[in-house]
C-alpha positions in Angstrom: -6.6 -20.3 14.3 -7.9 -16.7 14.8 -6.8 -14.0 12.4 -4.0 -11.7 13.5 -6.3 -8.7 13.0 -10.1 -8.8 12.4 -12.5 -5.9 11.8 -16.2 -6.7 12.3 -18.5 -4.1 10.8 -16.3 -1.3 12.2 -17.3 2.3 12.0 -15.4 5.4 13.2 -17.2 8.7 13.0 -15.8 12.1 13.8 -18.9 14.2 14.2 -20.7 13.9 10.9 -17.6 12.6 9.1 -17.6 8.8 8.5 -13.9 8.2 8.5 -14.4 4.4 8.5 -17.8 3.1 7.4 -18.8 -0.5 8.0 -15.4 -2.1 7.4 -15.0 -5.9 7.7 -11.7 -7.7 7.0 -9.3 -10.3 8.3 -5.5 -10.2 8.2 -3.8 -13.5 8.6 -0.9 -14.2 10.9 2.4 -13.7 9.1 0.9 -11.8 6.3 2.2 -8.6 4.7 -1.0 -6.7 4.3 -1.3 -3.3 2.7 -4.1 -0.7 3.2 -4.1 1.4 0.1 -6.1 4.5 -0.8 -6.0 8.2 -1.3 -5.8 10.8 1.5 -9.0 10.7 3.6 -10.0 7.2 2.5 -9.9 5.8 6.0 -6.8 3.6 5.8 -4.8 5.5 8.5 -7.8 5.6 10.8 -8.0 1.8 10.5 -4.4 1.6 11.4 -5.0 3.8 14.5 -7.9 1.5 15.5 -5.6 -1.5 15.4 -3.0 0.4 17.4 -5.5 1.5 20.0 -5.1 5.3 19.3 -8.7 5.4 18.3 -11.8 3.4 19.4 -14.6 2.2 17.1 -17.8 4.1 17.1 -19.5 0.8 16.2 -18.3 -2.7 15.6 -15.2 -4.6 17.0 -11.5 -4.9 16.3 -10.0 -8.2 17.3 -6.3 -9.1 17.6 -5.6 -12.8 17.7 -9.3 -13.4 18.6 -9.3 -10.9 21.5 -11.8 -8.0 21.4 -9.7 -4.8 21.7 -12.6 -2.6 22.9 -11.2 -0.4 25.6 -7.8 -2.0 25.6 -5.1 0.7 25.7 -2.2 0.7 23.1 0.4 -0.5 25.6 -1.6 -3.7 26.3 -1.9 -4.7 22.6 0.5 -7.1 20.9 1.3 -4.4 18.3 3.9 -1.7 17.7 3.9 1.2 15.2 6.5 2.8 12.9 5.5 6.3 12.1 6.1 8.3 9.0 8.4 10.8 10.8 10.2 8.0 12.7 9.6 9.9 16.0 13.2 9.3 17.2 14.6 11.2 20.2 17.3 13.5 18.9 19.1 13.8 22.2 19.5 10.0 22.6 22.0 7.9 20.6 20.8 5.1 18.4 21.2 2.4 20.9 19.2 4.2 23.6 16.5 5.1 21.0 16.1 1.4 20.2 16.2 0.4 23.9 13.8 3.1 25.1 10.7 0.8 25.1 12.6 -1.8 27.0 13.7 0.8 29.6 10.1 1.9 30.1 9.1 -1.8 30.5 11.7 -2.0 33.4 14.2 -4.3 31.7 17.8 -4.3 33.1 20.6 -2.3 31.4 22.5 -5.4 30.2 19.4 -7.0 28.7 18.4 -3.7 27.1 21.8 -3.3 25.4 21.9 -6.9 24.3 18.4 -6.8 22.8 19.0 -3.4 21.1 22.2 -4.5 19.5 20.4 -7.6 18.2 17.7 -5.4 16.7 20.2 -3.2 15.0 21.9 -6.2 13.6 18.5 -7.3 12.3 18.0 -4.1 10.4 21.6 -4.0 9.1 22.9 -1.3 11.3 25.5 -3.1 13.5 28.0 -0.7 15.1 25.7 2.4 14.8 24.6 2.4 18.4 26.7 5.4 19.5 25.5 7.8 16.7 22.8 10.3 17.1 19.7 10.4 14.7 20.9 13.6 13.2 24.1 11.9 12.0 22.1 9.3 9.9 20.5 9.3 6.5 16.8 9.0 6.0 17.0 5.3 5.2 19.2 4.7 8.3 16.7 6.6 10.5 14.0 4.4 9.2 15.9 1.3 10.1 16.4 2.6 13.6 12.7 3.2 13.9 12.1 -0.4 12.7 14.6 -1.7 15.2 12.9 0.2 18.1 9.5 -1.3 17.1 10.8 -4.8 16.6 12.9 -4.9 19.8 9.6 -5.1 21.7 8.7 -8.4 20.0 5.3 -7.3 18.7 3.1 -9.9 17.0 1.8 -7.2 14.6 3.9 -4.4 13.2 2.0 -1.3 11.9 3.7 0.9 9.4 2.2 4.3 8.7 3.4 5.7 5.3 6.9 4.9 6.5 8.6 5.3 3.0 6.9 8.6 2.1 9.8 10.8 3.1 12.5 8.9 1.1 13.6 9.7 -2.5 12.6 7.3 -5.2 15.7 5.1 -5.4 16.0 4.7 -1.7 12.3 4.0 -1.4 12.5 1.2 -3.9 15.5 -0.2 -2.0 13.6 0.0 1.3 10.6 -1.8 -0.3 12.8 -4.8 -0.9 14.4 -4.6 2.5 11.0 -4.3 4.3 9.7 -7.4 2.5 12.9 -9.4 3.3 12.7 -8.3 6.9 9.1 -9.4 7.2 10.0 -12.8 5.9 12.9 -13.0 8.3 10.9 -12.1 11.5 7.8 -13.9 10.3 5.3 -11.6 12.0 2.3 -9.7 10.6 3.0 -6.4 8.9 0.2 -4.0 8.2 1.3 -1.2 5.9 -0.6 2.0 5.1 0.2 3.8 1.9 -1.3 5.9 -0.9 1.4 4.7 -3.3 0.0 1.8 -5.4 3.6 0.8 -6.5 4.6 0.2 -2.9 1.5 -1.9 -2.2 1.9 -4.0 -5.4 5.6 -4.7 -4.8 5.4 -5.6 -1.2 2.0 -6.9 -0.1 0.7 -10.4 0.0 -2.8 -8.9 -0.1 -4.1 -5.4 -0.6 -7.3 -3.7 0.7 -8.2 -0.7 -1.5 -10.0 2.0 0.5 -12.2 4.8 -0.8 -14.3 7.2 1.3 -14.1 5.1 4.4 -15.0 1.8 2.8 -13.1 -1.1 1.3 -13.7 -1.4 -2.5 -11.7 -4.6 -2.9 -9.4 -7.0 -1.1 -7.1 -9.3 -3.0 -3.6 -10.2 -4.0 -1.6 -7.6 -6.0 -2.2 -9.7 -9.2 -6.0 -9.9 -8.5 -6.4 -6.2 -7.7 -4.3 -5.1 -10.7 -5.5 -7.6 -13.3 -9.1 -8.0 -12.1 -10.3 -4.8 -10.4 -13.7 -5.2 -8.9 -14.9 -1.6 -9.5 -13.9 1.4 -11.7 -12.3 3.2 -8.7 -9.9 0.3 -8.1 -9.0 0.1 -11.9 -8.3 3.8 -12.0 -6.5 4.1 -8.7 -4.3 0.9 -8.8 -2.0 1.5 -11.7 -3.0 3.4 -14.8 -6.1 2.0 -16.5 -8.6 2.9 -19.2 -12.0 2.7 -17.5 -14.7 2.2 -20.2 -18.3 3.1 -19.4 -21.0 0.6 -20.3 -22.0 2.3 -23.5 -18.4 2.1 -24.8 -17.9 -1.5 -23.6 -21.1 -2.4 -25.4 -19.8 -0.8 -28.6 -16.5 -2.6 -28.5 -17.4 -5.9 -26.8 -21.2 -6.3 -27.0 -21.6 -6.3 -23.2 -23.1 -3.4 -21.3 -20.8 -3.1 -18.2 -18.0 -1.1 -16.9 -14.7 -2.4 -18.1 -11.0 -2.0 -17.4 -8.4 -2.0 -20.2 -4.7 -1.6 -19.1 -2.6 0.7 -21.4 0.1 -2.0 -21.9 -2.6 -4.4 -23.2 -3.4 -2.2 -26.2 -1.5 -2.8 -29.5 -1.2 -1.2 -32.9 -2.8 -3.7 -35.2 -4.2 -3.9 -38.7 -8.0 -3.9 -39.1 -8.5 -2.8 -35.5 -10.5 0.1 -34.1 -9.7 3.5 -35.4 -8.3 6.0 -32.8 -6.8 9.5 -33.3 -3.5 10.3 -31.6 -3.9 13.4 -29.4 -0.4 13.5 -27.8 2.7 11.4 -27.1 5.1 11.3 -24.2 8.5 9.5 -24.1 8.9 7.6 -20.8 12.3 5.9 -21.4 11.3 2.2 -21.5 8.1 3.0 -23.4 6.2 5.8 -25.1 2.7 6.8 -23.9 0.1 7.6 -26.5 -3.0 9.6 -25.6 -5.7 8.6 -28.0 -9.4 9.4 -28.8 -11.5 6.4 -29.6 -15.3 6.5 -30.0 -15.4 9.8 -28.1 -13.4 8.4 -25.2 -9.8 9.3 -24.1 -7.6 6.2 -24.2 -4.0 5.7 -23.1 -1.7 3.1 -24.5 2.0 2.2 -24.1 4.3 1.5 -27.0 7.4 -0.6 -26.2 10.8 1.0 -26.7 12.0 0.9 -30.3 8.5 0.9 -31.8 7.6 3.5 -34.4 5.7 6.3 -32.7 2.8 7.9 -34.6 2.5 11.7 -34.5 -0.3 13.7 -33.0 -3.2 14.1 -35.4 -2.6 10.7 -37.1 -5.3 8.0 -37.1 -4.1 4.6 -36.0 -5.7 1.1 -35.7 -5.7 -0.4 -32.2 -6.7 -3.8 -30.7 -6.3 -6.0 -27.7 -6.8 -9.7 -26.7 -10.3 -10.6 -25.5 -9.0 -11.5 -22.0 -7.5 -8.1 -21.5 -10.8 -6.3 -21.4 -11.9 -6.9 -17.8 -15.6 -6.4 -17.0 -16.4 -4.9 -13.5 -19.2 -4.3 -11.1 -21.2 -1.0 -11.4 -19.5 2.2 -10.3 
């Protein structure tokens, strides 16, 4: 069975800028796949290559085994939900959702029936007569999802779609998006710079940096076993140890990742000086200096917190120090 989306050695250059540089990946049918990275890392350009808004400078993009070279967006089995939702303010919700069906020449009764079903799917039954300006941000996002899903795409592309929402609503929509993806069963490709979104929703994550993929894996693999220092530093908070420090603490000369929550205050451990503390609610973050390196650790709620200037003894389990490839 062909992959839902496949990149084969894809490059996209804009003049001398290598926005996408020799990217190869496969996204399975029915997968919730996240493309994660900082601004300018190439993830959004990859999404535009799938949608057909951009064409590769080199290589090929395939959708369900078909080479998409030269195929326009409207002839691809994909649809896109944009960050700003791109709703028509002069149309009501039902007509916004049905717009693509109207362009496709569907009859009025069919358009209404399909649009109402799509609104039911995104938990907005009875909202058809309202205008976008009368909706909250979360409701507008649901309308944008309904408008994309009503066209029955085989791949749904989501471009930073949660970025405009406040934290509580964003967390709620993360759960709803994942539940919606399970319900409709199609491939979701989600672009984000927020590692929390990627970790909470995706089946697999591709971590982008400077136009290339640094690692592809499940959230657990990317978080617990980062392949490179960039991944360890970008995906969650991590202490990235250079080879000389790793050699001093573990006898191996390699880059290593040590998550803050893995470090403990122990007797007979390695000495570290407390530089600063920060209360985070569920935990307290300690900023330490160990062997000339800045280290961050987390103390659980209720633990006794040392004061800046104190020297403490820290340790971790052998399996918590993860060795990585070179930088």
